[in-house]
C-alpha positions in Angstrom: 38.2 137.8 112.8 38.9 136.8 116.4 36.0 136.5 118.7 35.9 136.3 122.5 35.5 132.6 122.9 36.4 130.8 126.2 38.7 127.8 126.4 35.9 125.7 127.8 33.6 126.6 124.9 36.3 126.1 122.3 37.2 122.7 123.6 33.6 121.6 123.9 32.8 122.8 120.4 35.8 121.1 118.9 35.1 117.9 120.7 31.5 118.0 119.3 32.9 118.7 115.8 35.0 115.5 115.9 32.4 113.3 117.6 30.8 112.0 114.4 33.7 111.8 112.0 37.3 111.9 113.1 39.7 110.9 110.3 42.5 113.1 109.1 42.9 112.8 105.3 46.7 113.1 105.3 47.0 109.8 107.2 47.2 106.3 105.8 45.3 104.9 108.8 42.9 105.9 111.5 44.4 109.0 113.2 41.7 110.6 115.3 42.3 114.1 116.6 42.4 114.5 120.4 41.2 117.9 121.6 43.0 119.5 124.6 43.9 122.8 126.2 46.8 124.0 128.2 48.1 127.1 129.9 51.6 126.1 128.9 53.0 127.7 125.8 53.2 125.2 122.9 56.7 126.1 121.8 58.8 123.6 119.7 60.2 121.9 122.9 56.7 121.3 124.3 55.4 120.1 120.9 58.3 117.7 120.5 57.7 116.3 124.0 53.9 115.8 123.4 54.8 114.2 120.0 57.4 111.9 121.6 54.8 110.7 124.2 52.3 109.9 121.5 54.9 108.0 119.4 56.0 106.0 122.5 52.3 105.1 123.2 51.7 104.1 119.6 54.8 101.9 119.3 54.2 100.3 122.7 57.8 99.2 123.1 59.6 99.9 126.4 62.6 102.1 125.9 61.4 103.4 122.5 63.3 106.5 121.5 61.8 108.7 118.8 63.9 109.7 115.9 65.4 113.2 115.5 62.5 115.4 114.6 61.7 118.9 113.4 58.6 121.1 113.7 57.2 122.5 110.5 54.6 125.4 110.9 51.9 125.8 108.3 49.0 128.3 108.2 45.4 127.0 108.4 44.4 127.7 104.8 47.4 125.9 103.4 46.6 122.8 105.4 42.8 122.8 105.1 42.2 124.0 101.6 43.3 120.8 99.8 41.5 118.7 102.4 38.3 120.6 101.9 38.7 120.6 98.1 39.2 116.8 98.1 36.2 116.2 100.3 34.0 118.4 98.2 35.2 116.8 95.0 34.3 113.4 96.5 30.9 114.8 97.5 30.3 116.1 94.1 31.1 112.7 92.5 28.7 111.1 95.0 26.0 113.7 94.2 26.3 112.9 90.5 25.8 109.2 91.3 22.7 110.1 93.4 21.3 112.1 90.5 21.9 109.0 88.4 19.9 106.8 90.8 22.3 105.8 93.6 21.0 105.9 97.2 21.2 109.2 99.0 22.9 107.5 101.9 26.0 107.1 99.7 26.7 110.8 100.4 26.9 110.4 104.2 30.7 109.8 104.6 31.7 112.5 102.1 29.2 115.0 103.6 30.7 114.3 107.1 34.2 114.7 105.9 33.4 118.1 104.3 31.7 119.2 107.5 34.6 117.9 109.6 37.2 120.0 107.8 35.1 123.1 107.5 34.1 123.1 111.1 37.7 122.5 112.3 39.0 125.3 110.1 36.2 127.7 111.2 36.6 127.0 114.9 40.4 127.3 114.9 40.0 130.5 112.8 38.1 132.0 115.7 41.2 131.6 118.0 44.2 133.9 118.1 47.3 132.8 116.2 45.8 129.7 114.6 48.4 127.4 112.9 49.2 123.9 112.1 52.4 122.1 113.2 53.7 119.0 111.7 56.4 117.0 113.6 58.4 115.1 111.1 61.6 113.0 111.4 64.7 114.6 109.8 65.2 111.6 107.5 68.2 110.2 109.4 66.1 107.3 110.7 62.8 107.4 108.9 59.7 106.3 110.7 56.1 106.3 109.5 54.8 108.8 112.1 54.1 112.5 111.6 52.8 114.4 114.6 49.9 116.8 113.8 49.0 119.8 116.1 46.4 122.3 115.1 46.7 125.2 117.6 45.2 128.5 118.6 45.0 130.6 121.7 42.5 132.7 123.5 42.9 136.1 125.1 43.7 134.7 128.6 46.7 132.9 127.2 45.3 129.4 127.2 46.2 127.3 124.1 43.6 125.0 122.5 45.0 122.2 120.3 44.0 119.2 118.4 46.6 116.4 118.2 47.0 113.3 116.1 49.7 110.9 115.1 49.5 110.4 111.4 50.8 107.4 109.6 52.7 108.4 106.4 54.9 105.9 104.7 
């Protein structure tokens, strides 16, 4: 179901969704999502350029050249379902501990993680052509980075995206 949402509202709502908890579960370290919008089409060439820029910034070495990379496209449900399931399983484990006498505050992180993934999924689902793009090296010169782009567009052609650089060794 696609609704008539503006780019400004989509970006503001997504930024609000990541303001309390912003940790992508597929990363081995802190990989906060950055929410942006563009009138440029996010084709593979543009995604690779954005990813290269993020990698250069992360490495911090002058003259860094990213490895040969490829873009893998995944639908929202395939990406989000295991993340939501994991967060809810952790919440359920925490809830069992609370029932047994642990402090209610022990549920805070798992509740925030569940909310984070569900809100992101729901918000991107409102956009047209929502999808997830992973930018991965081809294996010729492995590096620990994987680019993550969650994208969708609105009716005026503007693209909304969340970007992160995941650490995966």
